[in-house]
ZAMARGU-4260 file (C-alpha; in steps of 0.2 Angstrom, whole numbers, plus 5000, padded with zeros to 4 digits):
<rodrens>
0) 4797/5070/5093 | 4802/5087/5088 | 4815/5088/5103 | 4821/5070/5098 | 4824/5075/5079
5) 4834/5090/5085 | 4844/5079/5097 | 4848/5068/5082 | 4854/5082/5071 | 4864/5090/5084
10) 4873/5074/5088 | 4876/5071/5069 | 4883/5089/5067 | 4894/5087/5084 | 4902/5071/5076
15) 4905/5079/5060 | 4912/5095/5067 | 4924/5084/5080 | 4930/5074/5065 | 4932/5089/5054
20) 4942/5099/5067 | 4954/5083/5072 | 4957/5081/5052 | 4961/5100/5049 | 4973/5101/5064
25) 4983/5086/5057 | 4982/5092/5041 | 4989/5109/5045 | 5002/5102/5057 | 5009/5090/5043
30) 5006/5100/5027 | 5007/5119/5031 | 5023/5125/5022 | 5028/5137/5035 | 5042/5136/5050
35) 5038/5129/5066 | 5029/5134/5077 | 5018/5140/5063 | 5009/5124/5059 | 5007/5119/5078
40) 4999/5136/5081 | 4987/5135/5066 | 4982/5117/5072 | 4979/5123/5089 | 4969/5138/5084
45) 4957/5127/5073 | 4956/5115/5087 | 4950/5129/5098 | 4938/5135/5084 | 4931/5117/5083
50) 4929/5117/5102 | 4919/5133/5102 | 4908/5127/5088 | 4904/5111/5097 | 4899/5122/5112
55) 4888/5133/5102 | 4879/5118/5094 | 4870/5118/5111 | 4864/5136/5111 | 4853/5145/5100
60) 4867/5152/5091 | 4870/5134/5083 | 4865/5137/5065 | 4875/5153/5062 | 4891/5146/5070
65) 4889/5129/5060 | 4888/5138/5044 | 4904/5149/5049 | 4912/5132/5052 | 4906/5124/5037
70) 4912/5138/5026 | 4929/5138/5035 | 4931/5120/5032 | 4927/5121/5014 | 4941/5134/5012
75) 4952/5121/5020 | 4947/5107/5007 | 4950/5119/4993 | 4968/5122/5000 | 4969/5104/5002
80) 4965/5101/4984 | 4979/5112/4978 | 4992/5101/4986 | 5000/5090/4972 | 5015/5078/4973
85) 5031/5087/4970 | 5042/5082/4956 | 5059/5089/4961 | 5062/5076/4975 | 5079/5067/4977
90) 5073/5049/4983 | 5083/5036/4992 | 5093/5024/4982 | 5081/5010/4982 | 5066/5021/4977
95) 5076/5031/4962 | 5068/5023/4948 | 5049/5020/4944 | 5047/5004/4933 | 5038/5006/4917
100) 5033/4994/4905 | 5029/4991/4886 | 5018/4977/4879 | 5018/4972/4861 | 5008/4957/4858
105) 5015/4943/4871 | 5032/4954/4874 | 5033/4963/4889 | 5048/4975/4891 | 5051/4982/4909
110) 5063/4996/4912 | 5068/5000/4928 | 5067/4983/4936 | 5076/4983/4953 | 5090/4970/4956
115) 5101/4976/4971 | 5113/4965/4980 | 5109/4969/4998 | 5123/4966/5012 | 5114/4976/5026
120) 5101/4990/5027 | 5112/5003/5021 | 5125/4994/5012 | 5121/4988/4995 | 5125/4987/4976
125) 5113/4997/4965 | 5107/4988/4950 | 5094/4993/4938 | 5089/4983/4924 | 5079/4981/4908
130) 5070/4963/4906 | 5060/4955/4893 | 5046/4943/4896 | 5034/4931/4885 | 5018/4934/4892
135) 5012/4917/4883 | 5023/4908/4895 | 5016/4916/4911 | 5010/4903/4922 | 5007/4907/4940
140) 5004/4922/4953 | 5009/4921/4972 | 5006/4932/4986 | 5020/4937/4999 | 5015/4945/5016
145) 5029/4952/5026 | 5025/4955/5044 | 5035/4970/5051 | 5025/4976/5066 | 5015/4962/5074
150) 5001/4951/5068 | 4989/4963/5062 | 4997/4972/5048 | 5008/4966/5034 | 5016/4972/5018
155) 5008/4963/5003 | 5018/4959/4987 | 5013/4949/4972 | 5025/4938/4960 | 5022/4932/4943
160) 5029/4916/4937 | 5034/4910/4920 | 5037/4893/4912 | 5055/4894/4913 | 5055/4897/4932
165) 5058/4916/4931 | 5049/4926/4944 | 5045/4944/4943 | 5039/4952/4960 | 5029/4968/4962
170) 5028/4979/4977 | 5018/4994/4980 | 5026/5005/4993 | 5029/5022/5000 | 5042/5031/4990
175) 5054/5039/5002 | 5064/5055/4999 | 5082/5055/5006 | 5082/5054/5025 | 5063/5050/5025
180) 5054/5037/5037 | 5037/5028/5037 | 5023/5036/5047 | 5006/5030/5045 | 4998/5045/5051
185) 5009/5057/5041 | 5006/5047/5027 | 4988/5049/5028 | 4990/5068/5025 | 5000/5069/5008
190) 5016/5067/5015 | 5025/5054/5004 | 5020/5048/4986 | 5018/5030/4979 | 5030/5019/4970
195) 5027/5003/4960 | 5042/4992/4961 | 5046/4977/4949 | 5061/4968/4956 | 5070/4951/4957
200) 5064/4941/4972 | 5081/4941/4979 | 5080/4959/4980 | 5063/4962/4986 | 5059/4947/4997
205) 5078/4944/5002 | 5079/4961/5008 | 5064/4958/5020 | 5069/4942/5026 | 5088/4942/5026
210) 5092/4960/5029 | 5078/4967/5039 | 5072/4952/5048 | 5054/4953/5044 | 5042/4938/5046
215) 5037/4933/5027 | 5024/4920/5021 | 5022/4914/5003 | 5005/4909/4997 | 5003/4901/4980
220) 4986/4907/4973 | 4974/4899/4963 | 4969/4910/4948 | 4963/4907/4930 | 4978/4909/4917
225) 4969/4924/4909 | 4967/4932/4925 | 4985/4931/4929 | 4990/4941/4914 | 4976/4953/4917
230) 4983/4957/4934 | 5000/4959/4928 | 4995/4971/4914 | 4986/4980/4928 | 5003/4982/4937
235) 5012/4988/4922 | 4997/5001/4919 | 4998/5007/4937 | 5017/5008/4935 | 5017/5018/4919
240) 5003/5030/4926 | 5014/5033/4941 | 5029/5038/4930 | 5018/5050/4921 | 5010/5058/4935
245) 5015/5055/4954 | 5002/5051/4966 | 5001/5052/4985 | 5003/5036/4996 | 4989/5035/5009
250) 4991/5023/5023 | 4972/5021/5024 | 4965/5022/5006 | 4980/5020/4995 | 4992/5007/5001
255) 5000/4991/4997 | 4984/4981/4999 | 4970/4993/4993 | 4980/4995/4976 | 4981/4977/4974
260) 4962/4975/4977 | 4959/4990/4965 | 4970/4981/4951 | 4959/4965/4954 | 4943/4973/4953
265) 4948/4983/4938 | 4951/4966/4928 | 4935/4959/4933 | 4940/4949/4948 | 4927/4946/4963
270) 4935/4953/4977 | 4920/4954/4990 | 4922/4969/5004 | 4928/4962/5021 | 4937/4968/5036
275) 4952/4958/5033 | 4956/4970/5017 | 4959/4983/5030 | 4967/4974/5044 | 4977/4964/5031
280) 4988/4953/5043 | 4972/4943/5041 | 4971/4942/5023 | 4976/4923/5022 | 4960/4919/5031
285) 4950/4930/5018 | 4960/4921/5004 | 4955/4904/5012 | 4937/4908/5014 | 4937/4914/4996
290) 4946/4897/4990 | 4961/4907/4983 | 4974/4897/4992 | 4976/4878/4996 | 4961/4873/5005
295) 4965/4855/5007 | 4974/4859/5023 | 4968/4868/5039 | 4972/4886/5039 | 4984/4885/5052
300) 4995/4872/5044 | 4994/4881/5027 | 5001/4897/5037 | 5014/4886/5045 | 5020/4879/5029
305) 5019/4895/5020 | 5033/4903/5031 | 5048/4905/5020 | 5061/4913/5032 | 5071/4898/5037
310) 5074/4892/5020 | 5078/4910/5014 | 5091/4912/5028 | 5099/4896/5025 | 5101/4897/5006
315) 5105/4915/5006 | 5103/4929/4992 | 5110/4918/4978 | 5103/4912/4961 | 5089/4899/4963
320) 5082/4909/4978 | 5065/4909/4971 | 5064/4890/4968 | 5071/4886/4985 | 5058/4898/4995
325) 5045/4888/4986 | 5050/4870/4991 | 5036/4863/5002 | 5024/4878/5001 | 5006/4870/4997
330) 5000/4875/4979 | 4981/4874/4976 | 4985/4871/4956 | 4993/4854/4959
</rodrens>
């Protein structure tokens, strides 16, 4: 029994040292502020240190070496905690402004609403607006899913509809500096910051379909009216918080889907844990099981009828875009 207990402990330490070594090597590679090949050299040295520690775990020196490793890793974590989002970054034009909102009674005023005219990925007319909304006329909330890299992962966005047919879409994204590009590994290591975008649907949805050629689905959601308002207020609060203090994007823990889930839970919505919240390409099945979408249809048919690419491309990025892309999309509230 004593040998078995030691085996379990050593196995646990082995996995802990292995994971800590890999994480530290990547953190050094992506975040050490020194000219190359400095970060590569530091990452390689820590990998060697980790390997020697793993070997030592099977010798009588295991406890001494592990304590040294743990103390070194603790120092790494202290260094990591000192890395904060920069305030002097020049961002890409579409990420230049963080939306902010002010609520007085039923009146919501948003400053920095994006309403770009997109002609290509690099050719656009910038337009930032201040818009006012009557929250007493808030009627619906929809979920957009934009598939850009296969069926397993998607970018999620929510859009809120008002009595007069106006929509305001919200997208939680990586905030790219000029010349930046998306890297899921790098963005797990404090590389880029987070942005909450409020935009006209012709902009943020039209960009993905008509310009980038992504595959986009629109799901009408079944949500009580009081919860719709609470969710929208949650987005506004998150946007204001980011404007006051930037936050790092994290492709694993702080991304478009986890941020939505956090907002939903903050306003009291029941969002059970599920693997589909991480592999979010399968989120429609999760919503179907939770009866948040139209369950009068089989899931496969719901997905098919929720795809809006053809209508969006045929109609173009013109006024009336929001109404057009909703034609024929199943609505659980009707």
